[in-house]
C-alpha positions in Angstrom: -32.2 15.9 27.6 -30.4 18.4 25.3 -29.8 21.8 26.7 -32.0 24.5 25.1 -30.2 27.8 24.8 -30.5 31.0 22.8 -28.4 31.3 19.6 -26.9 34.5 20.9 -25.6 32.9 24.0 -24.0 29.9 22.4 -20.3 30.1 22.6 -19.4 26.4 22.7 -20.9 22.9 22.1 -20.8 20.0 24.6 -19.8 16.6 23.1 -21.9 13.9 24.7 -21.4 10.9 22.4 -19.2 9.1 24.9 -21.4 9.7 27.9 -22.8 6.1 28.0 -19.4 4.4 27.8 -18.6 2.2 30.8 -14.8 2.4 30.4 -14.1 5.7 28.6 -10.4 5.8 29.8 -9.7 2.4 28.2 -11.4 3.4 25.0 -9.4 6.7 25.0 -6.1 4.9 25.5 -6.9 2.6 22.6 -7.8 5.5 20.3 -4.6 7.4 21.5 -2.4 4.4 20.7 -3.9 3.9 17.3 -3.7 7.6 16.5 0.0 7.7 17.5 0.7 4.6 15.2 -1.2 6.3 12.4 0.9 9.5 12.7 4.3 7.7 13.1 3.7 5.2 10.3 2.5 7.9 7.8 5.4 10.2 8.8 7.8 7.3 8.2 6.4 6.7 4.7 6.7 10.5 3.9 10.3 10.6 5.2 11.3 7.5 3.2 9.9 8.9 0.0 11.1 12.5 0.5 14.7 11.5 1.4 15.2 9.0 -1.4 15.4 10.6 -4.8 14.9 7.2 -6.5 11.4 7.3 -5.0 10.6 10.7 -6.5 8.2 9.2 -9.1 4.4 9.7 -9.6 3.3 6.6 -7.8 5.3 7.5 -4.7 4.2 11.1 -4.8 0.6 9.9 -4.6 1.5 7.5 -1.7 3.1 10.5 0.0 -0.1 12.6 -0.5 -2.2 9.7 0.8 -0.1 9.7 4.0 -0.7 13.5 4.4 -4.4 13.0 3.9 -4.6 10.1 6.4 -2.9 12.3 9.0 -5.3 15.2 8.3 -8.3 12.8 8.4 -7.4 11.4 11.8 -6.1 14.7 13.3 -9.4 16.4 12.5 -11.3 14.2 14.9 -9.0 12.0 17.2 -7.5 14.8 19.4 -11.1 15.9 20.3 -12.2 12.3 21.1 -9.0 11.7 23.1 -9.6 14.9 25.1 -13.1 13.9 25.9 -12.3 10.3 26.9 -9.0 10.8 28.8 -9.2 14.4 30.1 -12.9 14.8 30.3 -12.8 18.0 28.3 -16.2 17.8 26.5 -16.6 21.4 25.3 -15.5 22.9 22.0 -15.9 26.5 21.0 -18.1 27.6 18.2 -15.4 28.6 15.7 -13.1 25.6 16.3 -16.1 23.3 15.9 -16.8 24.7 12.4 -13.1 24.5 11.5 -13.2 20.8 12.6 -16.2 20.2 10.3 -14.2 21.6 7.4 -11.0 19.7 8.2 -12.8 16.4 8.6 -14.8 16.9 5.4 -11.6 17.8 3.5 -9.9 14.7 4.8 -12.9 12.6 3.7 -13.0 14.0 0.2 -9.3 14.0 -0.3 -9.2 10.3 0.6 -11.6 9.7 -2.3 -9.7 11.9 -4.7 -6.3 10.5 -3.8 -7.3 6.9 -4.1 -8.9 7.7 -7.5 -5.7 9.4 -8.6 -3.7 6.4 -7.6 -6.1 4.2 -9.7 -5.5 6.5 -12.6 -1.7 6.1 -12.1 -2.0 2.3 -12.1 -4.2 2.5 -15.2 -1.6 4.5 -17.2 1.3 2.4 -16.0 -0.4 -0.9 -17.2 -2.4 0.2 -20.2 0.3 2.4 -21.7 3.6 1.4 -20.0 5.9 2.7 -22.7 4.5 6.2 -22.4 3.9 6.2 -18.7 6.7 8.5 -17.8 5.9 11.0 -20.5 2.2 11.0 -19.8 2.4 11.2 -15.9 5.5 13.2 -15.1 6.3 14.4 -11.6 5.3 17.9 -12.5 1.9 16.7 -13.7 1.4 14.5 -10.7 2.1 17.4 -8.3 -0.1 19.7 -10.4 -3.0 17.1 -10.3 -2.6 16.7 -6.5 -2.6 20.5 -6.1 -5.7 20.9 -8.2 -7.5 18.1 -6.2 -6.7 19.9 -2.9 -8.1 23.1 -4.3 -11.3 21.3 -5.6 -11.7 19.4 -2.3 -11.2 22.6 -0.2 -13.8 24.5 -2.3 -16.3 21.7 -2.1 -15.9 21.3 1.7 -16.0 25.0 2.4 -19.6 24.9 1.5 -20.4 22.4 4.3 -19.7 24.6 7.3 -20.9 27.6 5.2 -24.4 26.2 5.2 -24.4 26.1 9.1 -23.0 29.5 9.9 -26.2 31.5 9.2 -28.4 29.1 11.2 -29.9 29.8 14.6 -28.9 27.2 17.2 -31.2 26.1 20.0 -29.2 23.3 21.7 -25.6 23.0 22.8 -25.2 19.3 23.2 -23.7 17.2 20.4 -24.8 13.6 20.4 -21.8 12.5 18.4 -18.1 12.0 19.3 -16.7 15.2 17.7 -18.0 18.1 15.7 -19.6 16.3 12.8 -22.0 18.1 10.3 -24.9 15.8 11.3 -24.3 16.5 15.0 -24.2 20.2 14.6 -27.2 20.5 12.3 -29.3 18.7 14.9 -28.6 21.5 17.4 -30.1 24.1 15.1 -33.6 25.5 15.4 -34.5 24.6 11.8 -35.7 21.4 10.3 -32.5 19.4 9.6 -34.0 17.0 7.0 -33.3 19.3 3.9 -29.7 19.8 5.1 -29.3 16.0 5.6 -30.7 15.4 2.1 -28.4 17.9 0.5 -25.4 16.4 2.3 -26.5 12.9 1.3 -26.6 13.9 -2.3 -23.1 15.5 -2.1 -21.4 12.6 -0.3 -23.2 9.9 -2.5 -22.0 11.7 -5.6 -18.4 11.9 -4.4 -18.4 8.3 -3.1 -20.1 6.5 -6.0 -18.5 8.8 -8.6 -15.0 8.1 -7.4 -15.7 4.4 -6.8 -17.2 4.1 -10.4 -14.0 5.7 -11.8 -11.9 3.2 -9.9 -14.1 0.3 -11.1 -13.8 1.4 -14.7 -10.0 1.7 -14.4 -9.7 -1.8 -13.1 -12.1 -3.2 -15.8 -9.6 -1.8 -18.3 -6.7 -3.2 -16.4 -8.4 -6.7 -16.3 -9.0 -6.4 -20.1 -5.2 -5.8 -20.5 -4.4 -8.7 -18.2 -6.6 -11.1 -20.2 -4.7 -10.3 -23.4 -1.4 -11.1 -21.7 0.0 -14.5 -22.5 2.9 -14.5 -20.1 2.2 -15.7 -16.5 5.1 -13.6 -15.2 3.5 -10.5 -16.7 0.2 -11.3 -15.1 1.9 -11.9 -11.8 3.7 -8.6 -12.0 0.5 -6.8 -12.9 -1.3 -8.3 -10.0 1.5 -7.3 -7.6 1.5 -3.8 -9.0 -2.2 -3.3 -8.2 -2.6 -5.4 -5.1 -1.6 -2.7 -2.6 -4.0 -0.2 -4.1 -6.8 -2.8 -4.1 -6.3 -3.3 -0.4 -6.5 0.4 0.2 -9.7 0.6 -1.9 -11.3 -2.2 0.1 -10.3 -0.9 3.5 -11.6 2.6 2.7 -14.8 2.0 0.7 -15.7 -1.3 2.5 -16.6 0.3 5.9 -18.4 3.2 4.1 -20.6 0.9 2.1 -21.3 -1.2 5.2 -22.4 1.9 7.0 -24.6 2.9 4.1 -26.2 -0.6 3.9 -26.8 -0.8 7.6 -28.4 2.7 7.5 -30.6 1.9 4.5 -31.7 -1.5 5.9 -33.1 0.4 8.9 -31.2 -1.6 11.5 -31.7 -0.1 14.9 -28.2 0.5 16.1 -27.5 2.1 19.4 -25.6 5.4 19.6 -22.5 3.6 20.9 -22.6 1.2 17.9 -23.0 4.0 15.4 -20.1 5.9 17.1 -18.0 2.8 17.1 -18.5 2.3 13.4 -17.7 5.9 12.7 -14.4 5.8 14.6 -13.6 2.5 12.8 -14.1 4.1 9.4 -11.7 6.9 10.4 -8.9 5.0 12.1 -9.0 1.7 10.3 -8.0 2.8 6.7 -5.5 5.4 8.0 -3.7 2.8 10.0 -3.7 0.1 7.3 -2.6 2.3 4.4 1.0 3.1 5.4 1.7 -0.5 6.4 0.2 -1.8 3.1 2.5 0.5 1.1 5.5 0.0 3.4 5.5 -3.8 3.2 3.8 -4.4 -0.2 5.9 -1.8 -2.2 9.3 -3.2 -2.9 11.2 0.1 -3.0 9.8 1.4 0.3 10.2 -2.0 1.9 13.9 -2.2 0.8 14.5 1.3 2.0 13.1 0.4 5.4 15.2 -2.8 5.6 18.4 -0.8 4.7 17.6 1.8 7.3 17.1 -0.9 10.0 20.3 -2.8 8.9 22.4 0.3 9.4 21.5 0.3 13.1 24.3 -1.4 15.0 22.8 -3.6 17.7 26.0 -3.2 19.9 25.6 0.6 20.0 
């Protein structure tokens, strides 16, 4: 039973989402390994792009930004989960909890914005290839990225802002980290209006960005249909394939979670938490490897770096 406390005495929350796990250490080790892989792979992609001036192009700047977003998205939740599972440190102070809500929300919305910006980049490159470098310059790409970060930060600042004035009656969080839904359930007010407002916001962001991506690819398909050369079609498909994998890996789990929720399937708390962890770690792990091995320039850069290592040393 959740612990009932006065709002004035709350100084920290207790994370109880993993309490029913039979092997918390094993799960913690798995999350830790995946988290380390996510950080190393994304850092490697950033280093490859930043250190090679030939890769200072709009597409690679967006890939670099996606790597930063993936690292933020995972780092906003994974250290807390790892601490709970491996160290048994279940408490989180009031202010850090609200910072975590903001950081996680920012990572979520920036994933949507960045993937959409990458779709726009591919659209310009294919629909108007001759003017691509004049339309989408490095300066404009950096400016667009900067504006998206400002927009995302402004939108997500509202989320913890709606929680700050509320009175809180409970200290136990039933989720695996400081999530908006978990914290609003600890308040003394009816959470449904807050859930509804958050559903409207997230649905608008998810379906709005997904619709933009779909429209972009419809235009790309129209261009592909008009092409008569098989080699041109093959090059077009190769250009977009990496981005399509990222879109499927990110939006797929989200839509599955939405469908499962709307169908009213009775999932256990462990299953819900497992799905949530999967939607965070899965895309963030897949993205850097997709762009590392599917993008010729980054792949060649990696192979050249490996080939310089003398096995006799």
